[in-house]
C-alpha positions as CSV (number, residue, x, y, z in Angstrom):
1,M,171.4,99.0,134.6
2,I,173.1,97.9,137.7
3,C,171.9,98.6,141.4
4,Y,173.8,97.8,144.5
5,S,172.8,97.9,148.0
6,S,174.6,96.2,151.3
7,H,173.2,93.1,150.6
8,Y,171.9,92.8,147.0
9,R,173.2,93.3,143.4
10,A,170.2,93.3,141.0
11,E,171.0,94.0,137.2
12,L,168.0,94.6,134.4
13,V,168.8,94.0,130.8
14,P,166.3,94.2,128.3
15,D,165.1,90.4,127.0
16,P,163.8,90.8,123.6
17,S,163.8,86.8,122.8
18,Y,160.9,86.8,125.7
19,T,157.7,86.0,124.4
20,I,154.4,85.9,126.3
21,G,153.3,82.3,126.9
22,S,156.0,80.6,125.3
23,A,157.6,77.8,126.6
24,D,160.6,78.2,124.8
25,N,161.3,81.2,127.2
26,R,164.7,80.8,129.3
27,P,163.5,79.7,132.8
28,C,163.5,82.3,135.7
29,D,162.2,82.0,139.1
30,R,159.3,84.5,139.1
31,I,157.3,86.5,136.4
32,I,156.5,89.8,137.1
33,N,153.5,91.2,135.2
34,P,151.9,94.2,136.8
35,D,149.5,95.3,133.9
36,G,148.5,92.0,133.2
37,L,149.7,92.4,129.5
38,G,149.0,89.7,127.1
39,R,150.7,88.4,124.0
40,G,149.0,90.8,121.4
41,D,150.2,93.5,123.5
42,F,153.0,96.0,122.7
43,V,155.7,94.9,125.6
44,K,159.3,95.1,126.5
45,V,160.6,92.4,129.0
46,C,163.4,92.8,131.4
47,R,165.2,89.7,133.0
48,L,166.0,90.6,136.8
49,A,169.4,88.9,137.9
50,V,169.6,89.4,141.4
51,E,172.8,88.1,143.8
52,R,172.6,87.6,147.6
53,F,175.9,88.6,149.0
54,E,175.5,86.7,151.9
55,T,174.7,83.4,150.6
56,G,176.2,84.1,147.3
57,E,172.5,82.9,146.2
58,E,171.3,83.8,142.5
59,R,167.8,84.4,141.2
60,Q,165.8,85.8,138.0
61,A,162.5,86.7,137.2
62,A,161.4,88.3,134.3
63,L,159.3,91.4,134.4
64,I,157.0,92.3,131.5
65,G,155.8,96.2,130.9
66,P,155.1,98.2,128.2
67,G,156.8,98.7,125.0
68,T,157.4,102.4,126.4
69,W,159.1,100.8,129.0
70,C,163.2,103.1,129.4
71,V,165.2,100.9,131.5
72,G,168.4,103.3,131.5
73,S,167.3,104.8,134.5
74,C,164.3,102.6,135.9
75,A,165.2,101.9,138.9
76,V,166.5,102.3,142.6
77,L,167.7,99.5,144.9
78,E,167.6,100.6,149.0
79,E,168.6,97.6,151.2
80,S,166.6,94.5,150.3
81,R,163.6,96.6,148.2
82,L,163.9,97.5,144.6
83,T,161.6,100.1,143.0
84,V,161.1,99.7,139.2
85,L,159.9,102.4,136.9
86,M,158.0,101.0,133.6
87,D,156.6,104.0,132.0
88,R,153.0,104.9,134.3
89,M,153.9,101.8,136.3
90,V,155.7,102.0,139.4
91,I,156.7,99.0,141.5
92,R,158.6,97.7,144.4
93,L,160.0,94.4,144.9
94,S,160.7,92.6,147.7
95,L,164.2,91.0,147.0
96,D,163.8,88.5,149.6
97,T,160.7,86.9,148.3
98,F,160.5,88.7,144.6
99,E,156.9,89.8,145.7
100,V,155.1,93.5,144.7
101,V,155.1,94.9,148.0
102,C,153.7,97.9,146.7
103,S,152.5,99.4,142.8
104,R,150.8,102.4,141.5
105,R,149.8,103.9,138.3
106,L,150.6,107.1,137.8
107,D,148.0,109.7,137.0
108,V,150.2,111.3,134.6
109,C,151.1,112.6,130.7
110,G,153.2,111.1,128.7
111,S,155.5,108.6,129.3
112,M,157.9,108.8,132.3
113,L,161.6,108.2,131.6
114,A,163.4,107.9,134.9
115,L,163.3,107.8,138.3
116,Y,166.2,108.5,141.1
117,P,166.4,108.5,144.8
118,C,166.0,111.8,147.0
119,G,166.2,111.6,151.0
120,G,164.1,108.2,151.1
121,D,161.5,109.7,148.2
122,L,161.7,109.3,144.7
123,I,162.3,112.1,142.0
124,L,160.4,111.0,138.5
125,H,161.4,112.3,134.9
126,G,158.7,112.0,132.1
127,E,158.3,113.8,128.9
128,L,155.9,116.2,130.3
129,E,156.0,116.0,133.7
130,V,158.2,115.9,136.7
131,L,156.8,114.9,140.0
132,R,158.1,113.5,143.4
133,L,156.6,110.2,145.1
134,D,156.9,109.5,149.4
135,R,158.0,105.9,150.5
136,E,154.5,104.8,150.2
137,L,154.5,105.7,146.2
138,R,152.0,108.5,147.0
139,T,152.4,112.0,144.5
140,V,154.6,114.9,147.1
141,W,154.6,117.3,144.0
142,T,154.6,117.6,140.1
143,F,155.9,120.2,137.5
144,S,155.1,120.9,134.2
145,G,156.9,123.0,131.5
146,R,155.8,125.0,128.5
147,D,156.4,122.3,126.4
148,L,157.7,119.0,126.6
149,F,161.1,117.7,128.4
150,A,163.1,117.3,125.4
151,S,165.7,118.9,122.9
152,P,166.3,119.1,119.1
153,T,169.9,119.7,119.6
154,G,170.3,116.2,121.9
155,E,171.3,118.7,124.8
156,R,170.4,117.7,128.6
157,V,167.0,118.5,129.7
158,F,167.1,116.8,133.2
159,C,169.5,117.0,136.0
160,L,169.5,116.6,139.5
161,E,172.5,117.6,141.4
162,N,173.3,120.0,144.2
163,G,170.0,119.7,145.5
164,R,168.1,121.6,142.5
165,I,167.0,120.5,139.6
166,H,167.6,122.0,136.1
167,L,165.1,121.4,133.0
168,L,165.2,121.8,129.6
169,D,162.3,121.9,127.5
170,W,161.5,121.7,123.5
171,E,161.2,125.5,123.0
172,G,164.8,126.3,125.0
173,N,162.9,127.5,127.6
174,R,164.8,126.9,131.2
175,Y,163.8,126.1,134.7
176,E,165.2,125.2,138.0
177,L,163.6,123.5,141.1
178,S,163.8,123.1,144.9
179,L,163.3,119.5,146.1
180,D,160.4,120.6,147.4
181,G,158.9,121.3,143.7
182,E,159.4,124.9,144.1
183,L,160.0,126.9,140.8
184,L,163.1,129.0,141.6
185,W,163.2,131.1,138.7
186,D,162.7,129.8,134.9
187,R,164.2,131.4,131.8
188,L,162.0,131.7,128.0
189,A,164.2,131.0,125.6
190,S,163.9,134.8,124.2
191,E,165.4,136.0,126.7
192,K,168.9,136.9,127.4
193,R,170.8,136.0,130.8
194,I,173.0,138.5,132.2
195,L,175.8,138.3,134.6
196,T,177.7,140.8,136.1
197,I,180.6,140.1,138.4
198,H,182.6,142.9,140.5
199,V,186.4,142.0,140.6
200,A,187.8,145.3,140.7
201,A,188.3,145.3,144.6
202,T,189.3,141.9,144.0
203,A,192.3,140.7,146.3
204,S,194.2,137.7,144.9
205,P,193.6,134.9,142.1
206,R,192.1,133.0,145.1
207,E,189.6,135.7,145.7
208,L,188.6,135.7,142.4
209,Q,188.1,132.0,142.3
210,L,185.7,132.4,145.4
211,I,183.9,135.0,144.0
212,L,183.4,132.9,140.4
213,K,182.3,129.8,142.7
214,E,179.3,131.9,143.9
215,S,178.5,133.8,140.9
216,L,178.4,131.2,138.6
217,G,176.7,128.5,141.3
218,L,179.5,126.0,140.8
219,P,178.9,123.6,143.2
220,D,180.7,123.0,147.2
221,W,183.8,120.6,145.6
222,Y,184.3,123.1,143.1
223,G,188.7,122.9,142.8
224,M,189.2,126.8,143.2
225,N,191.7,126.4,140.0
226,W,191.5,127.0,136.2
227,D,191.4,123.8,135.8
228,A,188.6,123.0,137.7
229,F,187.0,126.7,136.6
230,W,187.1,125.0,132.5
231,D,186.2,121.7,133.5
232,G,182.6,123.5,135.3
233,I,181.4,126.1,132.7
234,T,182.0,122.8,130.0
235,G,180.5,120.1,132.0
236,L,178.4,121.5,135.4
237,I,177.1,124.8,134.6
238,R,176.1,126.7,131.9
239,L,177.4,130.6,131.1
240,P,175.0,133.3,131.6
241,D,174.2,134.5,127.5
242,I,175.9,137.8,128.8
243,L,178.9,137.9,131.5
244,I,179.8,141.3,132.4
245,L,183.1,142.0,134.6
246,E,182.9,145.4,135.8
247,G,186.1,146.6,136.6
248,W,188.5,143.9,135.3
249,H,190.7,146.3,134.1
250,V,191.6,146.6,137.9
251,Y,192.1,143.2,138.6
252,K,194.1,142.7,135.3
253,A,196.5,145.2,136.4
254,G,197.6,143.6,139.7
255,W,196.9,139.8,138.4
256,P,198.4,139.8,134.8
257,E,199.1,136.6,133.8
258,D,195.9,135.2,136.1
259,A,193.6,137.6,134.4
260,R,195.2,136.3,130.5
261,V,194.7,132.7,131.7
262,M,191.1,133.8,132.4
263,E,190.6,135.6,129.4
264,R,191.9,132.6,127.4
265,L,189.5,129.7,128.9
266,L,186.3,132.4,128.0
267,D,187.7,133.0,124.7
268,R,188.1,129.4,123.9
269,Y,184.7,128.8,125.1
270,N,183.2,130.9,122.8
271,R,185.2,128.8,120.1
272,E,184.0,125.3,121.3
273,A,180.9,125.2,123.2
274,K,177.2,125.0,121.9
275,D,175.9,128.1,124.3
276,A,178.0,131.7,123.2
277,C,178.6,133.9,126.1
278,Q,179.4,137.4,125.3
279,V,182.0,138.3,127.7
280,I,182.1,141.9,128.1
281,Y,185.5,143.4,130.0
282,R,184.5,146.6,131.3
283,Y,186.0,149.8,133.0
284,Y,185.3,150.2,136.8
285,R,182.7,153.2,137.2
């Protein structure tokens, strides 16, 4: 993975050819082995290549971590400090010196998979726990679900966007957390999520778009048109299991073309999406 700051470019790449203690390893400026792992241990080695923009200087270090280390989203760069998640070990490096300025072994269950910046703090996503660390790598809060955060269907199990953390566990239970660790809602896999939207008094297609944005939880930058609606329901949000459009016949009488576009998109969604949404066009009562 590659990280940038105003001063540095840092790239972490697995180096399967590296052998601890071998004289045949590619030369590097520093070897960083926070767990003190040895030749007989199950390890993963990554080469850290750093470029300093002001001088053009390039340096390399070898980072030695456990074999369970997931590299894909394991680092955050802030100015000259690189924080790296090596499964349960978190280290913070000064890229000016390659010194470890702070480190912490996490007291968690399961492997830790990724970390993300969060207002100067860090959000960490693991198999069984999600946690927030402060600037000193101290735990602010932790959260665990009913099962491990994984999906038998390959569905995304962790999403951090719009100030919310969305989680899915192996049993299909879903959770939404605030960045303060507060559980905003959770839904058991056996429960149906039902949403009713009242549209009879909608004055225009644009007002309908605004109602959809607010009711479905589309982001602030939602484009307020049907192309953006399709992109939203297929990539940004998950529609409820049952969507009730109360008073749809009134809206359709006033804006027939616009209503037909939405009907076609919802019909297409139920043909193509993995998670079907039962749509009920209900007469206003």
